[in-house]
MITI-108048 format. One line per field, with one value per residue (C-alpha): x, y, z; residue in three letters. Coordinates in nm, 2 decimals. Layout:
xx	c(X / ...) .
yy	c(Y / ...) .
zz	c(Z / ...) .
resn	c(ALA / ...) .
***
This chain:
xx	c(-2.37 / -2.27 / -2.03 / -1.70 / -1.83 / -2.14 / -1.92 / -1.69 / -1.99 / -2.15 / -1.82 / -1.75 / -2.10 / -2.05 / -1.70 / -1.83 / -2.13 / -1.92 / -1.67 / -1.95 / -2.10 / -1.77 / -1.68 / -2.02 / -2.00 / -1.64 / -1.71 / -2.03 / -1.88 / -1.55 / -1.73 / -1.98 / -1.69 / -1.50 / -1.80 / -1.88 / -1.51 / -1.50 / -1.82 / -1.67 / -1.35 / -1.56 / -1.76 / -1.43 / -1.31 / -1.64 / -1.61 / -1.27 / -1.41 / -1.72 / -1.51 / -1.33 / -1.66 / -1.78 / -1.74 / -1.92 / -2.26 / -2.45 / -2.58 / -2.54 / -2.89 / -2.79 / -2.46 / -2.62 / -2.88 / -2.61 / -2.41 / -2.72 / -2.81 / -2.45 / -2.39 / -2.74 / -2.60 / -2.77 / -2.58 / -2.61 / -2.42 / -2.36 / -2.23 / -1.93 / -2.18 / -2.40 / -2.67 / -2.81 / -2.74 / -2.85 / -3.01 / -3.05 / -3.33 / -3.57 / -3.65 / -3.36 / -3.59 / -3.71 / -3.35 / -3.25 / -2.96 / -2.71 / -2.34 / -2.39 / -2.35 / -2.03 / -1.93 / -1.97 / -1.77 / -1.49 / -1.48 / -1.39 / -1.07 / -0.99 / -0.97 / -1.29 / -1.57 / -1.71 / -2.01 / -2.24 / -2.56 / -2.94 / -3.08 / -3.37 / -3.47 / -3.51 / -3.56 / -3.30 / -2.93 / -2.69 / -2.32 / -2.21 / -1.88 / -1.82 / -1.54 / -1.47 / -1.47 / -1.45 / -1.76 / -1.74 / -1.47 / -1.67 / -1.58 / -1.87 / -1.90 / -2.02 / -2.16 / -2.25 / -2.47 / -2.59 / -2.85 / -2.68 / -2.95 / -2.85 / -2.49 / -2.60 / -2.80 / -2.47 / -2.34 / -2.64 / -2.62 / -2.25 / -2.31 / -2.59 / -2.35 / -2.08 / -2.34 / -2.45 / -2.09 / -2.04 / -2.36 / -2.25 / -1.91 / -2.05 / -2.29 / -2.00 / -1.79 / -2.08 / -2.12 / -1.75 / -1.76 / -2.06 / -1.87 / -1.56 / -1.77 / -1.92 / -1.57 / -1.46 / -1.76 / -1.67 / -1.31 / -1.42 / -1.66 / -1.36 / -1.16 / -1.45 / -1.49 / -1.11 / -1.12 / -1.40 / -1.20 / -0.90 / -1.11 / -1.22 / -0.85 / -0.87 / -0.52 / -0.53 / -0.80 / -0.73 / -0.79 / -0.79 / -0.89 / -0.96 / -0.96 / -0.74 / -0.38 / -0.41 / -0.63 / -0.36 / -0.12 / -0.37 / -0.36 / 0.01 / -0.01 / -0.27 / -0.04 / 0.23 / -0.01 / 0.02 / 0.40 / 0.40 / 0.17 / 0.40 / 0.70 / 0.51 / 0.43 / 0.81 / 0.88 / 0.60 / 0.77 / 1.11 / 0.95 / 0.78 / 1.11 / 1.27 / 1.00 / 1.06 / 1.43 / 1.36 / 1.12 / 1.38 / 1.65 / 1.41 / 1.34 / 1.71 / 1.76 / 1.48 / 1.62 / 1.97 / 1.84 / 1.62 / 1.91 / 2.15 / 1.91 / 1.79 / 2.10 / 2.13 / 1.75 / 1.74 / 2.02 / 1.85 / 1.52 / 1.70 / 1.89 / 1.58 / 1.36 / 1.62 / 1.64 / 1.26 / 1.21 / 1.48 / 1.46 / 1.71 / 1.97 / 2.33 / 2.44 / 2.75 / 2.55 / 2.28 / 2.55 / 2.69 / 2.35 / 2.28 / 2.62 / 2.53 / 2.20 / 2.38 / 2.63 / 2.37 / 2.16 / 2.47 / 2.52 / 2.17 / 2.23 / 2.55 / 2.38 / 2.10 / 2.35 / 2.54 / 2.23 / 2.12 / 2.46 / 2.47 / 2.13 / 2.25 / 2.56 / 2.38 / 2.12 / 2.40 / 2.25 / 2.59 / 2.82 / 3.20 / 3.36 / 3.72 / 4.01 / 4.39 / 4.54 / 4.82 / 4.67 / 4.95 / 4.81 / 4.46 / 4.59 / 4.76 / 4.44 / 4.22 / 4.47 / 4.48 / 4.10 / 4.04 / 4.32 / 4.13 / 3.81 / 3.97 / 4.23 / 4.27 / 4.38 / 4.70 / 4.67 / 5.00 / 5.05 / 5.33 / 5.33 / 5.49 / 5.37 / 5.14 / 4.94 / 4.62 / 4.29 / 3.98 / 3.68 / 3.85 / 3.54 / 3.45 / 3.81 / 3.82 / 3.51 / 3.68 / 3.99 / 3.79 / 3.56 / 3.86 / 4.03 / 3.70 / 3.65 / 4.00 / 3.94 / 3.61 / 3.76 / 4.10 / 4.24 / 4.60 / 4.77 / 4.60 / 4.84 / 4.76 / 5.02 / 5.05 / 5.30 / 5.34 / 5.06 / 4.87 / 4.69 / 4.65 / 4.48 / 4.64 / 4.51 / 4.60 / 4.25 / 4.03 / 4.07 / 3.82 / 3.74 / 3.79 / 3.43 / 3.33 / 3.55 / 3.29 / 3.02 / 3.23 / 3.15 / 2.78 / 2.53 / 2.43 / 2.69 / 2.93 / 3.17 / 3.06 / 2.72 / 2.73 / 3.08 / 3.00 / 2.70 / 2.64 / 2.82 / 2.51 / 2.75 / 2.75 / 3.11 / 3.28 / 2.97 / 3.01 / 3.38 / 3.32 / 3.06 / 3.29 / 3.59 / 3.38 / 3.28 / 3.65 / 3.72 / 3.90 / 3.81 / 3.87 / 4.13 / 4.11 / 4.39 / 4.31 / 4.42 / 4.19 / 4.32 / 4.61 / 4.47 / 4.35 / 4.47 / 4.22 / 4.34 / 4.30 / 4.52 / 4.60 / 4.70 / 4.37 / 4.39 / 4.74 / 4.63 / 4.38 / 4.64) .
yy	c(1.22 / 0.98 / 1.09 / 0.90 / 0.72 / 0.61 / 0.49 / 0.31 / 0.13 / 0.04 / -0.08 / -0.29 / -0.44 / -0.52 / -0.66 / -0.90 / -1.00 / -1.06 / -1.26 / -1.47 / -1.53 / -1.64 / -1.84 / -2.00 / -2.10 / -2.23 / -2.40 / -2.56 / -2.73 / -2.81 / -2.96 / -3.15 / -3.29 / -3.39 / -3.57 / -3.76 / -3.86 / -3.97 / -4.18 / -4.34 / -4.43 / -4.57 / -4.79 / -4.91 / -5.02 / -5.18 / -5.38 / -5.50 / -5.62 / -5.79 / -5.96 / -6.15 / -6.31 / -6.39 / -6.77 / -6.78 / -6.74 / -7.03 / -6.82 / -6.48 / -6.38 / -6.47 / -6.28 / -5.96 / -5.96 / -6.02 / -5.72 / -5.50 / -5.61 / -5.54 / -5.21 / -5.08 / -5.04 / -5.16 / -5.46 / -5.60 / -5.88 / -5.90 / -6.15 / -6.03 / -5.98 / -5.75 / -5.99 / -5.93 / -6.23 / -6.09 / -5.77 / -5.68 / -5.42 / -5.53 / -5.83 / -5.89 / -5.97 / -5.61 / -5.48 / -5.45 / -5.67 / -5.46 / -5.40 / -5.03 / -4.92 / -4.72 / -4.86 / -5.22 / -5.16 / -4.99 / -5.27 / -5.52 / -5.33 / -5.14 / -5.23 / -5.03 / -4.89 / -4.57 / -4.37 / -4.11 / -4.12 / -4.14 / -4.49 / -4.57 / -4.86 / -4.64 / -4.31 / -4.14 / -4.03 / -4.29 / -4.34 / -4.67 / -4.85 / -5.19 / -5.45 / -5.79 / -6.07 / -6.45 / -6.63 / -7.01 / -7.01 / -6.79 / -6.42 / -6.19 / -5.81 / -5.69 / -5.34 / -5.13 / -4.83 / -4.55 / -4.28 / -3.95 / -3.78 / -3.97 / -3.86 / -3.50 / -3.51 / -3.51 / -3.24 / -3.01 / -3.05 / -2.95 / -2.67 / -2.52 / -2.50 / -2.33 / -2.09 / -2.00 / -1.94 / -1.71 / -1.52 / -1.46 / -1.35 / -1.10 / -0.96 / -0.90 / -0.75 / -0.51 / -0.39 / -0.32 / -0.14 / 0.07 / 0.19 / 0.27 / 0.46 / 0.67 / 0.76 / 0.84 / 1.07 / 1.26 / 1.32 / 1.42 / 1.67 / 1.81 / 1.83 / 2.00 / 2.26 / 2.33 / 2.38 / 2.62 / 2.82 / 2.82 / 2.94 / 3.23 / 3.30 / 3.20 / 3.04 / 3.01 / 2.74 / 2.42 / 2.07 / 1.78 / 1.45 / 1.20 / 0.86 / 0.84 / 0.94 / 0.99 / 1.29 / 1.45 / 1.40 / 1.58 / 1.87 / 1.90 / 1.87 / 2.15 / 2.39 / 2.33 / 2.35 / 2.72 / 2.70 / 2.40 / 2.57 / 2.87 / 2.65 / 2.45 / 2.77 / 2.84 / 2.48 / 2.51 / 2.82 / 2.64 / 2.34 / 2.55 / 2.71 / 2.37 / 2.25 / 2.55 / 2.47 / 2.10 / 2.21 / 2.45 / 2.17 / 1.94 / 2.20 / 2.25 / 1.88 / 1.86 / 2.16 / 2.01 / 1.68 / 1.86 / 2.07 / 1.78 / 1.56 / 1.84 / 1.86 / 1.49 / 1.45 / 1.75 / 1.61 / 1.27 / 1.44 / 1.66 / 1.38 / 1.16 / 1.42 / 1.48 / 1.11 / 1.08 / 1.39 / 1.29 / 0.91 / 0.96 / 1.11 / 1.03 / 0.70 / 0.85 / 1.13 / 0.88 / 0.67 / 0.98 / 1.09 / 0.73 / 0.74 / 1.08 / 0.93 / 0.63 / 0.85 / 1.07 / 0.77 / 0.64 / 0.97 / 0.95 / 0.59 / 0.69 / 0.98 / 0.75 / 0.50 / 0.77 / 0.90 / 0.55 / 0.48 / 0.80 / 0.72 / 0.37 / 0.51 / 0.78 / 0.54 / 0.29 / 0.02 / -0.07 / -0.30 / -0.33 / -0.64 / -0.59 / -0.77 / -0.74 / -0.60 / -0.38 / -0.03 / 0.05 / -0.19 / -0.04 / 0.31 / 0.20 / 0.03 / 0.34 / 0.57 / 0.36 / 0.34 / 0.71 / 0.80 / 0.60 / 0.78 / 1.12 / 1.08 / 1.46 / 1.50 / 1.40 / 1.19 / 1.11 / 0.84 / 0.85 / 0.58 / 0.29 / -0.05 / -0.04 / -0.34 / -0.24 / -0.40 / -0.23 / -0.28 / -0.28 / -0.20 / 0.10 / 0.23 / 0.21 / 0.43 / 0.68 / 0.72 / 0.74 / 1.01 / 1.21 / 1.20 / 1.27 / 1.57 / 1.71 / 1.67 / 1.86 / 2.16 / 2.18 / 2.19 / 2.08 / 1.77 / 1.57 / 1.38 / 1.08 / 1.04 / 0.74 / 0.74 / 0.50 / 0.66 / 0.90 / 0.91 / 1.24 / 1.37 / 1.70 / 1.94 / 2.29 / 2.40 / 2.68 / 2.61 / 2.65 / 2.95 / 2.89 / 2.95 / 2.66 / 2.40 / 2.29 / 2.25 / 2.09 / 1.73 / 1.80 / 1.63 / 1.83 / 2.10 / 2.22 / 2.51 / 2.60 / 2.45 / 2.50 / 2.39 / 2.02 / 1.85 / 1.55 / 1.58 / 1.64 / 1.73 / 1.37 / 1.26 / 1.41 / 1.32 / 0.96 / 0.97 / 1.11 / 0.84 / 0.56 / 0.70 / 0.73 / 0.37 / 0.28 / 0.50 / 0.79 / 1.13 / 1.33 / 1.61 / 1.92 / 2.17 / 2.44 / 2.78 / 2.98 / 3.01 / 2.78 / 2.43 / 2.17 / 1.86 / 1.60 / 1.30 / 1.07 / 0.88 / 0.51 / 0.46 / 0.31 / 0.07 / -0.04 / -0.11 / -0.36 / -0.59) .
zz	c(2.51 / 2.79 / 3.07 / 3.14 / 3.45 / 3.26 / 2.97 / 3.22 / 3.37 / 3.04 / 2.89 / 3.20 / 3.17 / 2.80 / 2.87 / 3.14 / 2.94 / 2.63 / 2.83 / 2.98 / 2.63 / 2.48 / 2.79 / 2.78 / 2.42 / 2.44 / 2.77 / 2.65 / 2.35 / 2.53 / 2.83 / 2.61 / 2.41 / 2.72 / 2.87 / 2.55 / 2.51 / 2.88 / 2.83 / 2.52 / 2.71 / 2.99 / 2.74 / 2.60 / 2.94 / 3.01 / 2.68 / 2.79 / 3.12 / 2.99 / 2.71 / 2.99 / 3.09 / 2.74 / 2.77 / 3.11 / 2.94 / 2.78 / 2.49 / 2.33 / 2.45 / 2.81 / 2.76 / 2.63 / 2.91 / 3.17 / 3.04 / 3.05 / 3.41 / 3.53 / 3.35 / 3.25 / 2.89 / 2.58 / 2.46 / 2.10 / 1.95 / 1.57 / 1.33 / 1.12 / 0.83 / 1.03 / 1.14 / 1.48 / 1.70 / 2.04 / 2.18 / 2.55 / 2.54 / 2.27 / 2.05 / 1.83 / 1.54 / 1.54 / 1.48 / 1.12 / 1.02 / 0.82 / 0.80 / 0.72 / 1.08 / 1.11 / 1.45 / 1.32 / 1.01 / 1.20 / 1.46 / 1.19 / 1.10 / 1.41 / 1.79 / 1.85 / 1.64 / 1.78 / 1.66 / 1.80 / 1.59 / 1.58 / 1.65 / 1.42 / 1.66 / 1.97 / 1.79 / 2.00 / 1.98 / 2.11 / 2.18 / 2.04 / 2.10 / 1.93 / 1.95 / 1.80 / 2.06 / 2.06 / 2.19 / 2.20 / 1.94 / 1.70 / 1.62 / 1.69 / 1.74 / 2.08 / 2.08 / 2.39 / 2.37 / 2.60 / 2.52 / 2.46 / 2.66 / 2.96 / 2.92 / 2.87 / 3.19 / 3.38 / 3.15 / 3.20 / 3.58 / 3.58 / 3.33 / 3.54 / 3.84 / 3.62 / 3.48 / 3.83 / 3.93 / 3.63 / 3.71 / 4.07 / 3.96 / 3.71 / 3.97 / 4.21 / 3.94 / 3.83 / 4.19 / 4.22 / 3.87 / 3.98 / 4.29 / 4.08 / 3.83 / 4.11 / 4.23 / 3.88 / 3.84 / 4.16 / 4.05 / 3.69 / 3.85 / 4.03 / 3.71 / 3.53 / 3.80 / 3.80 / 3.42 / 3.45 / 3.71 / 3.48 / 3.19 / 3.41 / 3.47 / 3.83 / 3.83 / 4.21 / 4.19 / 4.38 / 4.25 / 4.50 / 4.34 / 4.61 / 4.44 / 4.13 / 4.12 / 3.74 / 3.79 / 4.01 / 3.72 / 3.49 / 3.73 / 3.70 / 3.32 / 3.31 / 3.49 / 3.23 / 2.93 / 2.86 / 2.87 / 2.64 / 2.39 / 2.37 / 2.31 / 2.05 / 1.85 / 1.84 / 1.72 / 1.46 / 1.31 / 1.30 / 1.14 / 0.88 / 0.80 / 0.78 / 0.54 / 0.32 / 0.31 / 0.22 / -0.05 / -0.19 / -0.18 / -0.36 / -0.62 / -0.67 / -0.72 / -0.97 / -1.15 / -1.16 / -1.29 / -1.55 / -1.66 / -1.70 / -1.89 / -2.12 / -2.34 / -2.43 / -2.46 / -2.69 / -2.90 / -2.93 / -3.03 / -3.29 / -3.46 / -3.45 / -3.61 / -3.88 / -3.96 / -3.97 / -4.19 / -4.45 / -4.52 / -4.81 / -4.59 / -4.69 / -4.53 / -4.37 / -4.21 / -4.10 / -3.93 / -3.77 / -3.64 / -3.50 / -3.33 / -3.17 / -3.05 / -2.91 / -2.73 / -2.57 / -2.47 / -2.29 / -2.12 / -1.98 / -1.87 / -1.70 / -1.52 / -1.40 / -1.28 / -1.09 / -0.93 / -0.83 / -0.68 / -0.49 / -0.33 / -0.24 / -0.08 / 0.11 / 0.24 / 0.34 / 0.11 / -0.03 / 0.15 / 0.10 / -0.05 / 0.04 / -0.13 / -0.12 / -0.44 / -0.58 / -0.62 / -0.86 / -1.12 / -1.07 / -1.13 / -1.45 / -1.57 / -1.49 / -1.66 / -1.97 / -1.99 / -1.95 / -2.19 / -2.45 / -2.35 / -2.38 / -2.66 / -2.70 / -2.33 / -2.16 / -1.85 / -1.66 / -1.40 / -1.14 / -0.88 / -0.69 / -0.60 / -0.29 / -0.16 / 0.01 / 0.13 / 0.00 / -0.23 / -0.56 / -0.77 / -0.56 / -0.54 / -0.92 / -0.93 / -0.69 / -0.90 / -1.22 / -1.08 / -0.95 / -1.29 / -1.47 / -1.24 / -1.31 / -1.69 / -1.67 / -1.50 / -1.67 / -2.02 / -1.97 / -1.83 / -1.55 / -1.32 / -1.11 / -0.84 / -0.60 / -0.31 / -0.03 / 0.18 / -0.04 / -0.38 / -0.55 / -0.88 / -0.98 / -1.25 / -1.37 / -1.42 / -1.30 / -0.93 / -0.66 / -0.44 / -0.07 / 0.01 / -0.22 / -0.06 / 0.19 / -0.08 / -0.35 / -0.25 / -0.20 / -0.43 / -0.74 / -0.67 / -0.93 / -0.95 / -1.30 / -1.37 / -1.75 / -1.81 / -1.86 / -2.02 / -1.81 / -1.47 / -1.25 / -0.97 / -0.84 / -0.90 / -0.59 / -0.38 / -0.47 / -0.40 / -0.05 / 0.03 / -0.08 / 0.10 / 0.41 / 0.39 / 0.38 / 0.69 / 0.52 / 0.37 / 0.06 / 0.09 / -0.14 / -0.21 / -0.46 / -0.58 / -0.79 / -1.15 / -1.07 / -1.03 / -0.77 / -0.60 / -0.48 / -0.28 / 0.01 / 0.26 / 0.21 / 0.58 / 0.67 / 0.38 / 0.47 / 0.83 / 0.72 / 0.55) .
resn	c(MET / LEU / LYS / ILE / HIS / GLN / LEU / PHE / PHE / LEU / ASN / THR / LEU / ALA / LEU / PHE / ILE / GLY / THR / LEU / ALA / ILE / ALA / SER / VAL / VAL / GLY / TYR / TYR / SER / LEU / LYS / SER / MET / ILE / VAL / GLU / ASP / ARG / ILE / ASP / TYR / LEU / LYS / LYS / THR / LEU / GLU / LEU / VAL / THR / LEU / LYS / ALA / ASN / GLN / SER / SER / SER / LEU / ASP / HIS / TYR / ALA / ASN / ALA / ILE / HIS / ASN / GLN / THR / ASP / TYR / ARG / ALA / THR / VAL / PHE / ASP / THR / ASP / GLY / THR / VAL / LEU / ALA / GLU / SER / ASP / ILE / ASP / LYS / ARG / SER / VAL / ASP / SER / THR / LEU / ASN / ARG / GLU / GLU / ILE / MET / ASN / ALA / THR / THR / GLN / PRO / TYR / GLY / VAL / GLU / VAL / ARG / TYR / SER / GLN / THR / PHE / GLU / ASP / ASP / TYR / ILE / PHE / VAL / ALA / LYS / GLN / ILE / VAL / PHE / GLN / ASN / GLU / ILE / VAL / ILE / LEU / ARG / LEU / GLY / ILE / PRO / LEU / GLN / LYS / VAL / MET / GLY / TYR / PHE / TYR / ALA / LEU / TRP / PHE / LYS / LEU / ALA / ALA / SER / PHE / ALA / LEU / PHE / ILE / LEU / ILE / ALA / LEU / ILE / ILE / ALA / SER / LYS / ILE / ALA / LYS / LYS / ALA / HIS / TYR / ASP / MET / ALA / GLN / ILE / THR / HIS / TYR / LEU / GLN / GLU / ILE / SER / ALA / LYS / ASN / TYR / GLY / ALA / VAL / LEU / LYS / PRO / GLU / TYR / PHE / ARG / GLU / PHE / LEU / GLN / ILE / THR / LEU / LEU / LEU / LYS / ASN / LEU / VAL / LYS / LYS / LEU / ARG / ASN / ARG / ASP / LYS / GLN / LYS / ARG / LYS / TYR / THR / ALA / LYS / LEU / ARG / LEU / ILE / ASN / LYS / GLN / GLN / MET / ASP / ILE / LEU / SER / ALA / ILE / SER / HIS / GLU / PHE / LYS / ASN / PRO / ILE / ALA / ALA / ILE / VAL / GLY / TYR / THR / GLU / THR / LEU / GLU / GLU / ASP / PRO / HIS / LEU / ASN / LEU / ALA / ILE / ARG / GLU / LYS / PHE / LEU / GLY / LYS / ILE / HIS / THR / ASN / ALA / LEU / LYS / ILE / SER / THR / MET / LEU / ASP / ARG / LEU / ALA / LEU / SER / VAL / LYS / LEU / GLU / ASN / ASN / ASP / LEU / SER / LEU / LYS / PRO / THR / THR / PHE / ASP / VAL / ASP / ALA / LEU / CYS / LYS / GLU / VAL / THR / SER / THR / LEU / GLN / GLY / LYS / TYR / PRO / SER / ARG / ARG / ILE / VAL / TYR / GLU / GLY / VAL / SER / VAL / THR / ILE / THR / ALA / ASP / LYS / THR / LEU / LEU / ASP / LEU / VAL / ILE / THR / ASN / LEU / ILE / ASP / ASN / ALA / ILE / LYS / TYR / SER / GLU / THR / THR / VAL / THR / LEU / ARG / LEU / THR / GLY / THR / MET / LEU / HIS / VAL / ILE / ASP / GLN / GLY / ILE / GLY / ILE / GLU / PRO / LYS / GLU / HIS / GLU / ASN / ILE / ALA / ALA / LYS / PHE / TYR / ARG / VAL / GLN / LYS / ASN / SER / TRP / ASP / ASN / SER / MET / GLY / LEU / GLY / LEU / ALA / ILE / VAL / SER / TYR / ILE / LEU / LYS / LEU / HIS / GLY / THR / THR / LEU / THR / ILE / GLN / SER / THR / LEU / GLY / VAL / GLY / SER / THR / PHE / GLY / PHE / SER / LEU / GLU / ASN / PHE / LEU / ALA / LYS / ARG) .
***
């Protein structure tokens, strides 16, 4: 296994070699492309210059040779159909006459025709640039060409200088990295010796790293290590206890959900089995059973909706949509709806007109849940009372013990867990979340065996008008 200073040196070496390789590849192609593009631009400028002297020559052959003598470029003149009219470097009759050359075809439709390709005539790679010109009142195509190898000669000379500079830079960097690695090896040896002394319980050992401040920081950290480990053990025990509490709470939640879903599901299964076992069951009884199945299915749907809403509220995933309305009208509407839902119960509303600003839908849910809760835990009249600054729901039910006041609005908590078949203990929890979003809180006044009053202040709603 390699030591740290050895890894440092090898990693530094690999880093610089990798950097050189990448830079070499990128630089090679970039520089090559730049040089080729520069030579193409130069050929274009040369074409522009020699075009000005086109009519100074007596013939195309003389014109092509003059260009070659002045620029050392291969000059070829074509007719617009691709026929070779003049050639500076070889006999024009040995050059195939064809319009299939890319640079010639492009020159007929564009200002310039440019192509880098293999020349069959000279059996070498060439850079060609062509342009239409007028020679003695006739349109011809003048093409200049230069061997790519000649252009690359400049490139290779420049590239060799850059490569030499890179190599020198890497050599210097490796020398510096080697010295740094030796210093790191010395300080690590001091750290190792110090740890050996500590393991031998020689807590008076001295560590004096000479080169790297980080090693001095390691020394200070080592002195605090034992203390931190002791504290970590304490935290671990607390965390384990917290995990056990969370697991217990999760089990309680699952138990509550399982309990609340058990009755309606059992009812649905029972009625369904009866209908399946007796296909000739009396029509009235069949309709009654189907109604029971429908009712219990709605109970399950309602419980799921409440559970989903409570999760949204708890995670702050629900935003308010406030409007201004008369809460008196809302109270009358909720009272009428619940009276129809519970025809055997008496729900009384006492109120005055009060205009507030709040989320009407969520406030409807608050009032509905408070009345629902009162009906669940009482058997007599439930009163909804609205004053100018407060809204109360009053029942004459079983009441709540003082020790349960703090838990009454918690999720899945109920005073009597078996007194209602689909409450799940979410009603007051949802109420508390919604009121908190509106900037107010749920107030509870209750006397065991006498009744309870649940309510909240409207002052914050009035202030928003």
